[in-house]
C-alpha positions as CSV (number, residue, x, y, z in Angstrom):
1,M,-26.3,10.0,-26.2
2,P,-24.7,11.8,-23.2
3,E,-21.2,13.2,-23.6
4,K,-18.4,11.2,-22.0
5,K,-16.9,12.7,-18.9
6,K,-13.3,13.9,-19.1
7,L,-10.6,14.7,-16.7
8,A,-7.4,16.7,-17.4
9,L,-4.6,17.0,-14.9
10,I,-1.5,19.2,-15.1
11,I,1.4,17.7,-13.3
12,H,4.1,20.4,-12.8
13,S,5.8,19.2,-9.6
14,G,8.4,16.4,-9.3
15,T,7.7,15.6,-5.7
16,I,6.3,12.1,-4.9
17,D,3.3,13.4,-3.0
18,K,1.9,15.3,-5.9
19,L,2.8,12.6,-8.5
20,L,1.0,9.9,-6.5
21,C,-2.0,12.1,-6.1
22,A,-2.1,12.7,-9.9
23,F,-1.7,9.0,-10.7
24,T,-4.3,8.0,-8.1
25,L,-6.9,10.5,-9.5
26,G,-6.1,9.5,-13.1
27,S,-6.3,5.7,-12.6
28,T,-9.5,6.1,-10.5
29,A,-11.2,8.2,-13.2
30,A,-10.1,5.8,-15.9
31,A,-11.6,2.9,-13.9
32,M,-14.8,4.9,-13.8
33,D,-14.8,5.1,-17.6
34,I,-13.8,8.7,-17.6
35,E,-11.5,9.9,-20.4
36,V,-8.2,11.0,-18.7
37,H,-5.4,13.3,-20.0
38,L,-2.2,13.8,-18.0
39,Y,-0.1,16.8,-19.0
40,F,3.4,16.9,-17.6
41,T,5.2,20.2,-17.4
42,F,8.4,21.6,-15.7
43,W,9.6,19.2,-13.0
44,G,6.8,16.8,-13.6
45,L,8.1,16.2,-17.1
46,N,11.4,15.2,-15.7
47,M,9.7,12.4,-13.8
48,L,8.9,10.6,-17.0
49,K,12.6,9.8,-17.6
50,K,13.6,6.2,-16.8
51,G,14.6,5.9,-13.1
52,A,13.4,9.4,-12.2
53,M,10.5,8.2,-9.9
54,E,13.0,6.3,-7.7
55,K,14.8,9.6,-7.1
56,A,11.5,11.6,-6.4
57,G,11.4,12.9,-2.8
58,L,9.1,14.8,-0.5
59,P,9.1,18.6,-0.5
60,A,11.1,20.3,2.2
61,T,8.0,21.2,4.2
62,Y,7.3,17.5,4.8
63,R,10.9,16.8,5.7
64,K,10.8,19.6,8.3
65,R,7.5,18.3,9.8
66,E,8.9,14.8,9.8
67,S,12.0,15.9,11.8
68,I,9.8,17.9,14.3
69,C,7.5,14.8,14.8
70,L,10.5,12.6,15.5
71,Q,11.9,14.8,18.2
72,P,10.9,14.3,21.9
73,H,8.5,17.1,23.0
74,D,5.8,17.9,25.5
75,G,2.3,18.0,23.9
76,D,1.7,17.8,20.2
77,V,3.6,19.2,17.2
78,W,1.7,22.5,17.2
79,G,2.7,23.5,20.7
80,N,-0.4,22.3,22.6
81,K,0.7,21.2,26.1
82,G,-1.6,18.2,26.3
83,Y,-5.3,17.3,26.8
84,S,-7.2,18.4,29.8
85,D,-10.7,17.3,30.9
86,S,-11.3,20.4,32.9
C-alpha cells in the first residue's frame, strides 16, 4: 500500500495575505486527501485568538504599493512612460 501524502505548513506571520495562502493550500490539500498539519508560531499563533482574523491587515509593502497605484501618474507604477509601437 502506498504511503499517504502529507503537507506541513508553518504559519509565522499574522498578515492576511500569508494567512489566506496557508488556509488555501491546506484546504486544497485536504480536499485532495492529503494529510495536512498547520503549525502556528509567533504572530501566526496570535491569529488563532477569537476576533484576531478581523484585525489582520496587509503588510506595509502592500499598503505602500496600494497608495502609489491610487495616485495619478504618467505611465505605470514602475516608472515606464507608456507603451509605444515604434
